[in-house]
N, C-alpha and C positions, 0 to 999 in steps of 0.2 A: 314376213318370217323374221324370227329373232336372229340376231348375230351376236355372238358373244364378245366379252371384252377383249380389247387389244390395247396395248400400250401406244400412246400417241404423244410422243415427247414426254413431258412431265405429267400427263394426264392418262386417263383410261376410258376408252370409248366403247360402247355397244349400241346395237339397234334393237329396240323393243317397240312394237306397235301399242297402241292405246289399251287393247285389251290385255295383253301381257303385262304392260306397266301396271295396269289397274289391279290385276291379280297380286302381284307382288306387293304394291302398295297397300292393299287391303289387309293382307296376311301380316305385313309388318305393323300396320296400326292396331291389329288386334292383339299382337304380341306385346306391344307397347302398353295397352291397356291391361295385360295380364302382369307385366313385371313392374309397372310403375310403382314407385315405393309408397305412394299415398293411397293405394288401393288394397283392399283385404283379399287374401288368397281365397279361392273357392275349390269345391271338390269335384270329383268327375266319377262316372260310373265306369263300365267297362269301356276301355279305349276303342275297340272296333265298333260296338254299338254307338257310342258317341259320335264318332266320325260320320257314320251313315245317317244318323239322326240329325247331325248339324250341317250337312251338305245339301245344297239345293240342286236343281237340275243343271245339266251341262251349260256352262256360261254364267250360271247365277252366283258363282263364287264358292269358296271354301270357308268355313267357320273353324276357327281354332280358338275363339274367345272363351274364356272361363265359364261365363254365364250360360253358353249354350251346351256345356258339358255337365251341368248340375241335373240330376235326375229330379222329377216332380216330388215335392215334399221333402227334399233333402235339406238339412242344415248346411248352408255353405260354409260355415266356420268350424264344422266339427272334424273335417279332414282335409289334409293338404291336397291341392290339385296335383296330380302326378306329373303334369307338364312342368309345374314349378320345381318338382324334385329333380326333373332332368336338367332344368336350367340353373337351379341353385342346389347342387348335390350335397349330400350329408358328408361331413368330414370324417365322422366316426360311426360306422353302422353298427357297432357292437355296443356302444355306450350311449343310450338316448340322452342322458343328461348332459354329456359332453358335446354332442350333437347340437343340443338345444342351445347350450351356451355359445357355441360356434356361430350358429344362426344369429343369435341375438347380437353378437359382436360384428358381423360381417355382412348380414343379409341387405341391410339398408344401402350400404355402400355398393354392394355388387348390383342390386337393383337399379341404383342411380346410374352406374357406369353402363348397364345394358340399355337403359332407357335413353340415355344421351347417345349411344351409337345408333339406335333405331330412329331417334329423331334426325340425326344428321343424314342417315340413308334415306328416310322418308322426304326430307326437304330436297335432297339431291335429285331423287326421282321424280318427285312432283314438280320440279323446276325444269325438268328436261324440255328442250325445244323439239316439238313434233316427236319423231321417233328415235332421235339421237340423245342417248344418255352419256354425259361426260362427267367424270369424277376426278377431283383432285386427289393427290396422295392421302390426304386426311379423310376425305370422303370415302376413298377405296377402302382404307383400312376399316372404317366403321361399317361399311357396307358388307364386308367379308364376315365380320362378326355378327352383324344383324341377321344375314342370310343363315348363318350357323344356327342361331337362336330360333329363327322361323322353322328351319328344317327339324330342329329338336323337338319342337312343339307339334308340328304337324306329324312327325314320325310317332311321338307319343300318342297322338289321337288315332292313329292307324295301327298302333301296337307293334311298331317296327323297332326292335331293340337290337337285332343282330342282322348279319347278311342273310341267314338262313330266313328269318322273318320277311325280309324284302323279297327273296326268291319265292317264298311260299305265297305271299300276297300277290306278286306278280303273276304267278301260274294260275292262281284263282281268278284274278282279273280276266285273264284270257278266255275263261269260260263264261264271263258275264256279258250282259248287254253293254255296248260302248257307252250308253246314256246312264248306266248306273252310276251314283254318286261316288262310289268308292273307286271306280275306275277313273273317273275325273280327278279325285284327289291324289291317286298314285301318279297320274300324269303330271299334276302340279307339282308333286314332290321330286319327280324326275327332273323336271324343268328347273326348279329351284337348285337342285344338286349340279346340274349342268352349268347354270349360270355362275354359281359360286366358284366352280373348278376353273371356268374361263378367266374369272377375275383374280383368283389366287395365282393361277399360272402367269397371267399377265404381270403380276406384281413380282414375280420371281426376278432376281437380278440377271442380267445378261451376262454370261461368263466372258463374252467378247467385248462387253462394254458398248454394244450398239443400241441405238434408240430408233424407233420408227419415225 
């Protein structure tokens, strides 16, 4: 059973079993493929349909990869993947020309930064000894950001844009069979949220100046 991150001196430690670590690593690798600056953006259909179509059975994993979201026969370059729009938001929603120029000037740098954080987090998780994950300060910062990006992409695939969307989807999931892919995806989303929150909380400065 997973145990959230806690500060241990100058590091942050958590307990994740092989399956839990494998899910997090797999999603981080898919998001890395999505944001890596040398890859072309892809398009997606309806987010809810996509997430259901892209998920395997319970335990088989969650797919947030861009190629798994492209409808049959779609031109992958004709429309920006909505998940990328969440990760690389438009600076000016009312002026398409200004927004395009902003992306031209900043997107490669932003993609590079996000990809670097994901690679640092992946390396740290992949190098964990057994179930114990220990992060340095730099790795912790990168992992918090990487988990944010993974949650944004998975949230987009599930159509979760507001708290009301989350509540609606969770209420719907309660009526579904536990083996339904969307139920598993929501469980993964909740797990990622919890894991990120434990790490972010552990990184907060102790007002008393104590260290575990």
